[in-house]
C-alpha positions as CSV (number, residue, x, y, z in Angstrom):
1,X,0.0,0.0,0.0
2,X,2.9,2.4,0.8
3,X,4.3,2.1,-2.8
4,X,0.8,2.6,-4.2
5,X,0.3,5.8,-2.2
6,X,3.8,7.0,-3.2
7,X,3.0,6.4,-6.9
8,X,-0.3,8.3,-6.5
9,X,1.6,11.2,-4.9
10,X,3.5,11.6,-8.1
11,X,0.4,12.7,-10.1
12,X,1.5,16.4,-10.0
13,X,4.8,15.4,-11.4
14,X,3.2,13.3,-14.2
15,X,0.9,16.2,-15.0
16,X,3.8,18.7,-15.1
17,X,5.9,16.5,-17.4
18,X,2.9,15.8,-19.6
19,X,2.4,19.6,-20.1
20,X,6.1,20.4,-20.3
21,X,6.9,17.8,-23.0
22,X,3.5,17.9,-24.9
23,X,4.1,17.4,-28.6
24,X,1.3,16.2,-30.8
25,X,3.8,15.3,-33.5
26,X,4.6,12.1,-31.5
27,X,1.2,10.6,-32.4
28,X,2.0,11.0,-36.1
29,X,5.4,9.3,-35.5
30,X,3.7,6.4,-33.6
31,X,1.0,6.0,-36.3
32,X,3.7,5.9,-39.0
33,X,5.8,3.4,-37.0
34,X,8.8,5.8,-36.9
35,X,9.8,5.0,-33.3
36,X,13.4,5.7,-34.0
37,X,12.6,9.4,-34.6
38,X,10.8,9.9,-31.2
39,X,13.0,12.1,-29.0
40,X,13.6,11.6,-25.2
41,X,11.3,14.5,-24.5
42,X,8.5,12.9,-26.6
43,X,9.0,9.7,-24.7
44,X,8.7,11.6,-21.4
45,X,5.4,13.0,-22.7
46,X,4.1,9.5,-23.6
47,X,5.2,7.9,-20.4
48,X,3.9,10.7,-18.2
49,X,0.6,10.6,-19.9
50,X,0.3,6.8,-19.4
51,X,1.4,7.1,-15.7
52,X,-1.0,9.9,-15.1
53,X,-3.9,7.8,-16.4
54,X,-2.7,4.8,-14.4
55,X,-2.6,6.9,-11.2
56,X,-6.2,8.2,-11.8
57,X,-7.4,4.6,-12.3
58,X,-5.6,3.5,-9.1
59,X,-7.3,6.3,-7.2
60,X,-10.7,5.1,-8.5
61,X,-9.9,1.5,-7.5
62,X,-8.7,2.6,-4.0
63,X,-11.8,4.7,-3.5
64,X,-14.0,1.7,-4.4
65,X,-12.0,-0.8,-2.3
66,X,-12.0,1.5,0.7
67,X,-15.8,1.0,1.2
68,X,-15.4,-2.5,2.7
69,X,-13.0,-5.0,4.3
70,X,-12.2,-3.1,7.5
71,X,-10.0,-5.0,10.0
72,X,-11.0,-3.1,13.1
73,X,-14.6,-2.4,13.9
74,X,-15.8,0.0,16.6
75,X,-12.5,1.7,17.6
76,X,-13.3,4.8,19.7
77,X,-11.4,8.1,19.7
78,X,-10.3,8.9,23.2
79,X,-8.7,12.3,22.9
80,X,-8.9,15.3,20.6
81,X,-7.7,14.3,17.1
82,X,-4.7,16.3,15.9
83,X,-5.0,17.4,12.3
84,X,-1.7,17.0,10.6
85,X,-2.6,18.1,7.1
86,X,-0.1,21.0,7.4
87,X,2.7,18.5,6.9
88,X,1.6,17.8,3.3
89,X,3.5,20.7,1.8
90,X,6.8,19.3,3.1
91,X,6.0,16.0,1.3
92,X,5.1,17.8,-1.9
93,X,8.3,19.8,-1.8
94,X,10.4,16.7,-1.1
95,X,8.8,14.6,-3.9
96,X,7.7,16.9,-6.7
97,X,9.7,20.1,-6.6
98,X,13.1,18.6,-7.1
99,X,12.0,17.4,-10.6
100,X,10.7,20.8,-11.8
101,X,14.1,21.7,-13.0
102,X,15.1,18.4,-14.5
103,X,15.1,18.0,-18.3
104,X,14.4,14.7,-20.1
105,X,16.3,15.5,-23.2
106,X,18.9,12.8,-22.9
107,X,18.9,9.2,-21.8
108,X,21.3,10.0,-18.9
109,X,18.9,12.6,-17.5
110,X,16.0,10.2,-17.7
111,X,17.9,7.4,-15.9
112,X,19.2,9.9,-13.3
113,X,15.7,11.1,-12.6
114,X,14.3,7.6,-12.4
115,X,17.1,6.7,-10.0
116,X,16.2,9.7,-7.8
117,X,12.5,8.8,-7.9
118,X,13.4,5.3,-6.8
119,X,15.5,6.6,-3.9
120,X,12.8,9.0,-2.8
121,X,10.3,6.2,-3.1
122,X,12.3,3.9,-0.9
123,X,12.8,6.6,1.8
124,X,9.1,7.6,1.6
125,X,7.8,4.1,1.9
126,X,10.2,3.0,4.6
127,X,9.3,6.1,6.7
128,X,6.0,7.2,8.0
129,X,5.3,9.9,5.4
130,X,3.8,7.8,2.5
131,X,0.2,8.5,3.7
132,X,0.9,12.2,3.9
133,X,0.0,12.5,0.2
134,X,-0.9,15.9,-1.3
135,X,-3.1,14.2,-3.9
136,X,-5.2,12.7,-1.1
137,X,-5.7,16.2,0.3
138,X,-6.9,17.3,-3.1
139,X,-9.5,14.5,-2.9
140,X,-10.6,16.0,0.4
141,X,-9.1,13.3,2.7
142,X,-7.9,14.6,6.0
143,X,-4.9,13.3,8.0
144,X,-5.1,12.9,11.7
145,X,-3.1,11.6,14.6
146,X,-5.6,10.0,17.0
147,X,-5.6,8.0,20.2
148,X,-8.0,5.1,20.0
149,X,-9.3,2.3,22.3
150,X,-10.5,-1.0,21.1
151,X,-11.1,-4.4,22.7
152,X,-8.2,-5.9,20.7
153,X,-5.7,-3.5,22.2
154,X,-4.2,-3.9,25.7
155,X,-4.0,-0.1,26.1
156,X,-4.9,3.0,24.1
157,X,-3.0,3.3,20.8
158,X,-1.9,6.4,19.0
159,X,-2.3,6.0,15.2
160,X,-2.3,8.1,12.1
161,X,-5.4,7.9,10.0
162,X,-6.7,9.4,6.7
163,X,-10.4,9.9,6.4
164,X,-13.0,11.7,4.4
165,X,-14.7,12.6,7.7
166,X,-14.0,15.3,10.3
167,X,-13.1,13.3,13.4
168,X,-13.9,14.2,16.9
169,X,-13.5,12.7,20.4
170,X,-15.8,9.7,21.1
171,X,-16.3,9.0,17.4
172,X,-16.5,5.3,16.6
173,X,-14.5,4.1,13.6
174,X,-13.9,1.3,11.2
175,X,-10.2,1.1,10.5
176,X,-8.3,-0.5,7.5
177,X,-4.6,-0.8,8.0
178,X,-2.4,0.8,5.3
179,X,0.9,0.2,6.9
180,X,2.9,0.6,10.1
181,X,0.6,2.4,12.5
182,X,-1.4,4.1,9.6
183,X,-5.0,3.4,8.8
184,X,-7.9,4.5,6.6
185,X,-10.8,5.5,8.9
186,X,-14.5,5.6,8.3
187,X,-17.1,6.6,10.9
188,X,-19.4,3.9,12.0
189,X,-23.2,4.5,12.0
190,X,-23.1,5.5,15.7
191,X,-19.9,7.6,15.4
């Protein structure tokens, strides 16, 4: 799930590259089978368009799958939820902004950029920032740090959650684990 959320967080980068390297001549070259005449920038356009479309499809799939299959039912918020949406700008600047000055005019630049995306991806997914995703904020998801109690826990547990809902003390939640101490939260009917 962490790699999936990281991939989705790259939508602004894919959109930027799509716009920057837009060249309608590439479609003519593809139709004529002249693949050897396609430049690195035109390949960047094609790949960014494909990745953008894949990302949007993944968001639709995640949104559909998030409606069911919750592992924890009836977790109760025991203290005031801390909204941590303000941390999103740091993630955006760490993931997308370094690539705004990169050119994809040579093969070396493409491989260097892919290498950096991979390194940032490993760091992002191995840390706890993968769910702090600016694209999720655009989709109106909120990120909270909450303390919950549940019959499966020996004591109250502090977790990070993303949710479409505004969360408050005493809300009852369904939780779906996304990774280490991170969950997708949905209010129960009595929450």
